[in-house]
N, C-alpha and C positions, 0 to 999 in steps of 0.2 A: 589712592586711586588717581588723585590729581597729579601727584608727583610722577606717576607712570606716564601720563600723557605729556607732561613737560619734558621728561627725558626723551620720549619718542619724538617729540617735535624738535628738540635740540639735535638729536641724531639725524633727523631728516634734513634739517637746515645744514648741518655739517657735511653730510653726503652731497647735498646739492651744491654747496660751495666747492667741494673737491672736484666734482664733475665739471662745473663751470670753469674753474681755474685750469683744469687740465685741457679743456677744449679751446681755451683762449690764449695758448702759448704762441709767441711770435714764430714766424717761419719765413721761408724764402719768398712766399707770396706777399709778405708785408714790406719787402725792400723796394726802394725806388731803383729804376734803371732798366726795367723790362728784361730781366735775365732769362735766357733761353739756352738750354743744353743742346749742343749740336752733335756731340760725340761722347761716349762713355766707355770705359774699359774697367773690368774687374777680373782679376785672375781667379781661376777655379780652385785654387789651393785653400781649403778650409782648415787645414791642420797647421799651417805655418802663417807667415805674415800675409795679410790681405793687402793687395795693391789696388788702389783706385785712381783713375785718371779721368778728368773731365775737360772738355772744351766747351766754353760758354760764351755767348755773345751778350753784350751790354750796350745800352743806348748812349751812355756817356762815361767819361772817366770819373766815376764816383768812387774814389779809392776806399773810403770807409765802408761803403755799401758792398764793395767787392770783398773786403776782408770779412765782413759779417756773413756774406754768402758762403765763403769758405768755411767759416765756423759752423754753419748749419749742415754742411756735408757730412755724411757718415764717416766714421773713423774707428778703427780697431786699435786697441792699446799697442800692439807690437807691429802694426801695419803702417802704411804710407798712403796719404791722400794728396793728390795734386789737382789744382784747378787752374786752367789757363783761360784768361779773359781776352776776348777780341771784340772790336767795335762792330756793331751791326752794320751791314751793308758792305763790309770789306771781306776779302777772302778769309775763310775759316776752315780748319780741317774737319772732314766728315768722319774720320776714323782716328782713334788714338790707341797707343799701345804702351806696354810696360818697357822699362829700361831707362837709359840715360836720355835718349832722344824719343820723346813721346809722340811726335808727329813729323811729317815731312818738313825739312828745313825751309822750304819756300814760304811757309806761313810764319816763320820767326819774326820777320819785320813787322807783322801785323799784330803781334802779341802785346797787349797793353800791360798785363800784370800776371804774376804767377803766385798762387797761394799754395803753400805746402805744409802739411801737418805730418811730422815724422814720428818715429818711435817715441812712445811715452808722451805724446802730445806737444812736442816742441814745434812751434809755428814760425814760419818765415813768410813774409810778403814782400815781393820785389816788383817795382814798377819798371816796365820795359826791360824784362830780364834777358831777352835774346838779341838785343841791339847793341 
């Protein structure tokens, strides 16, 4: 009888620990830099490669934080995810698209960094990629 209660208590503690751990995972909100998405693109193709493009503003050139932000973005195994970072208060694209040029060229000089996760998870991070 006593063993039954001990097992139930241990299970309750274990379930509580799992729930607490899953709810306390780090995310975009934990990063410094006041990141704000200004434009997002995702193709409608659900049977082939998923392409995602984001334009994001950041308060400062926090390179490591930008890289972590990119790591938090959704990615599909055979897809491609690109995140372009711009300083807050400077011109930033309001729309992004698929392809080689993801936004109007006039914004290129304001781009601080580009994070790209390619097929099979290969990651590149470039500072001032369009200058």
